C-alpha positions as CSV (number, residue, x, y, z in Angstrom):
1,M,93.3,93.8,102.9
2,S,91.5,91.6,105.4
3,F,88.6,89.2,104.8
4,D,86.3,87.7,107.4
5,T,82.9,85.9,107.4
6,D,79.8,87.9,108.4
7,S,77.6,84.8,108.5
8,L,75.6,83.3,111.3
9,A,77.3,79.9,110.7
10,P,80.9,80.9,110.1
11,S,83.5,78.5,108.8
12,A,86.8,78.6,106.9
13,F,86.9,79.5,103.2
14,G,89.4,79.5,100.4
15,V,90.8,82.8,99.1
16,E,92.5,83.5,95.8
17,I,94.1,86.9,95.2
18,E,95.5,87.9,91.8
19,Y,97.2,91.1,90.9
20,P,99.6,92.5,88.3
21,V,103.4,92.6,88.9
22,S,106.2,93.8,86.6
23,N,106.5,90.5,84.8
24,G,102.8,89.3,84.6
25,M,100.3,88.3,87.2
26,K,100.9,87.0,90.7
27,R,98.4,84.6,92.3
28,I,98.2,84.0,96.1
29,S,96.1,81.2,97.5
30,T,95.3,81.2,101.3
31,T,92.6,80.3,103.8
32,G,90.2,82.8,105.4
33,P,89.4,84.4,107.7
34,G,92.7,86.3,107.4
35,S,94.5,89.1,105.6
36,H,97.1,89.7,102.9
37,Q,99.2,92.7,102.0
38,I,99.9,93.5,98.3
39,T,103.3,95.2,98.3
40,D,104.8,94.7,94.9
41,N,102.6,96.2,92.3
42,N,102.8,99.9,93.1
43,G,99.1,100.4,92.8
44,A,99.1,99.6,89.1
45,G,96.4,97.5,87.4
46,T,93.4,95.7,88.7
47,D,93.5,93.4,91.7
48,R,91.1,90.5,91.8
49,I,90.0,88.4,94.8
50,R,87.6,85.4,94.9
51,F,86.3,83.2,97.7
52,K,85.1,79.6,97.9
53,S,83.2,78.4,101.0
54,Y,84.3,75.0,102.3
55,S,80.8,74.4,103.7
56,I,77.5,76.4,103.4
57,G,77.3,79.7,101.6
58,Q,78.7,82.7,103.5
59,V,78.7,86.4,103.4
60,I,82.4,87.6,103.2
61,R,83.4,91.1,104.4
62,I,86.4,92.6,102.8
63,I,88.3,95.6,104.3
64,Y,90.8,97.2,101.9
65,N,93.3,99.6,103.5
66,A,94.7,101.7,100.7
């Protein structure tokens, strides 16, 4: 999946991705804009993603490539 800002005043933002793996949940923290590939859950369960702007509010665009 990739995530980018769609705002008129773009800036960096925090990204937290959480998804199930065989022994629980895996949490990834990174900075956007950017991308991350989920490879170790075999499509099982519910993936979650949340964002936190480092400055003003932003519109975040997510592209999920299944």
